Each structure stands twice: as structure tokens, then as C-alpha cells.
C-alpha positions in Angstrom: -19.6 27.0 1.7 -19.8 30.6 2.6 -18.5 33.3 0.3 -15.0 34.7 0.7 -14.5 38.3 -0.4 -11.3 40.1 -1.1 -11.5 43.9 -0.7 -9.1 46.3 -2.3 -7.1 48.4 0.1 -4.2 50.7 -0.2 -2.0 48.0 1.2 -2.5 46.2 -2.1 -1.3 49.2 -4.2 1.9 48.7 -6.1 1.9 52.4 -7.1 1.6 51.4 -10.7 -1.8 52.7 -11.9 -2.3 50.1 -14.7 -1.2 47.2 -12.5 -3.4 48.3 -9.6 -6.4 48.7 -11.9 -5.9 45.2 -13.1 -5.6 44.0 -9.6 -8.9 45.7 -8.6 -10.6 44.1 -11.5 -9.2 40.7 -10.6 -10.5 41.1 -7.0 -13.9 42.0 -8.4 -13.9 38.9 -10.6 -12.8 36.8 -7.7 -15.6 38.2 -5.6 -18.1 37.4 -8.4 -16.8 33.8 -8.5 -17.0 33.6 -4.7 -20.6 34.8 -4.7 -21.5 32.3 -7.4 -20.0 29.5 -5.3 -21.3 30.7 -2.0 -24.9 31.1 -3.3 -24.9 27.7 -4.9 -25.2 29.2 -8.4 -25.7 26.7 -11.2 -22.6 24.9 -12.6 -22.8 26.8 -15.9 -22.7 30.2 -14.1 -19.8 29.1 -11.9 -17.9 27.8 -14.9 -18.5 31.0 -16.9 -17.4 33.2 -14.0 -14.3 31.1 -13.5 -13.5 31.3 -17.2 -13.8 35.1 -17.0 -11.5 35.2 -14.0 -8.9 33.0 -15.7 -9.1 34.8 -19.0 -8.6 38.2 -17.3 -5.7 36.8 -15.2 -3.9 35.6 -18.4 -4.5 39.1 -20.0 -3.2 40.8 -16.8 -0.1 38.6 -16.8 0.7 39.6 -20.4 0.2 43.3 -19.7 2.2 43.1 -16.5 5.1 41.3 -18.2 5.1 43.8 -21.1 5.3 46.7 -18.5 8.2 44.9 -16.8 10.0 44.3 -20.1 9.6 48.0 -21.0 11.0 49.0 -17.6 13.9 46.6 -17.9 12.8 44.9 -14.7 15.6 42.6 -13.7 13.3 40.0 -12.1 11.1 39.6 -15.2 12.1 36.0 -16.0 11.4 34.9 -12.4 8.1 36.8 -12.4 7.1 35.2 -15.8 7.9 31.8 -14.3 5.7 32.6 -11.3 2.9 33.4 -13.7 3.4 30.2 -15.7 3.4 28.2 -12.4 0.1 29.7 -11.3 -1.6 28.8 -14.6 -0.3 25.2 -14.2 -1.5 25.1 -10.6 -5.0 26.2 -11.7 -5.0 23.5 -14.3 -3.8 20.9 -11.7 -6.6 21.9 -9.3 -9.2 21.7 -12.1 -7.9 18.2 -13.1 -7.8 16.9 -9.5 -11.3 17.9 -8.6 -13.9 15.2 -8.2 -16.9 17.3 -9.3 -17.7 20.8 -10.5 -18.6 21.8 -7.0 -15.3 20.4 -5.6 -13.4 22.2 -8.3 -15.1 25.5 -7.5 -14.5 25.2 -3.8 -10.8 24.2 -4.3 -10.2 27.0 -6.8 -11.9 29.6 -4.6 -9.6 28.9 -1.7 -6.5 28.5 -4.0 -7.1 31.7 -6.0 -7.9 33.8 -2.9 -4.5 32.8 -1.3 -2.7 33.2 -4.5 -4.1 36.6 -5.4 -3.3 38.2 -2.1 0.1 36.5 -1.8 1.2 37.4 -5.3 0.1 41.0 -5.1 1.5 41.6 -1.6 4.8 39.9 -2.2 5.8 39.4 -5.9 4.0 42.4 -7.5 5.1 44.8 -4.7 8.7 44.1 -5.7 8.0 45.5 -9.2 6.2 48.5 -7.6 9.3 49.2 -5.4 11.5 48.9 -8.5 9.3 51.4 -10.4 9.5 53.9 -7.4 13.3 54.3 -7.9 14.0 57.8 -9.2 15.5 56.7 -12.5 12.4 54.5 -13.2 10.0 57.3 -12.5 11.8 59.6 -14.9 11.8 56.9 -17.6 8.0 56.2 -17.1 7.1 59.9 -17.2 9.1 60.4 -20.4 7.4 57.5 -22.1 3.9 58.9 -21.2 4.9 62.3 -22.4 6.0 60.9 -25.7 2.7 59.1 -26.2 3.9 55.7 -24.9 2.8 53.8 -21.9 
């Protein structure tokens, strides 16, 4: 299987620095996983790379949800459910795979579709919410007071 790469572009920017930095890192981890799968890396290397990607994804979800809570984002509960669903779907794909190679191939396709779709649709809604004038003033005030 050939490698699939996801490149960062301005079209993926939510306008929220911390969220965008996480997304850039997630894409880099995805690309590392894609290279490991595409180059036929050993199972141990693919599994470690996948663990790194999943661990960072979970960390990102917690950070993103905390930012949403602080901003009183009205769709936080739905967003949190979307995050919970993706973690369950990753576990389902892992459990349904017939071999480590099958698991890697399935997860590569699944995670690529999910990453782009989630950023471009779901996370962009939070970005639009934060661009509202009252949200920008609140975020600026928190940074000025040492909070972020």
C-alpha cells in the first residue's frame, strides 16, 4: 500500500492558535504512521507510531474540550460526543482487523478521512464561534490576565 499524506494548509486553520498547532502535530503524526505503513515498517514500529497518534489525539481532545468549556461553546456536548465516538470507532477498527497489517491499513484510511472531515467541518464551527466579536474580547482578556 502506498503512503497517504495529509499536508497542512490554511484551509484547515480554525483561527485558534492552540487548536491549529495541535492539528498540525496530528497531521505530522498521521504522516509518520502513513510512512511506516507504506514502507512496510516492522509491526513494532507501526504499533508504536499508532500509539503515539492515538495518545496525542486523546490529549488534543481534552485540550480542545477545555478551551470550548472556557469559551462557553454551546455545542461542547455534541463535540465531546463526536470525540467519544471517534475513540470508539478506532477501537472497533482495531478489534475487527484480521492482522496487524490489516489493522494498520484500515486505520490509515479511517484516520485520514476522519482527521480532515473533523477539522474541516466540526472544528471549524468552534473557530467560527470564536471569531465572534464578544468571543475575541473574552479570549484577549483571559490572555492579558495570564489565562489561556
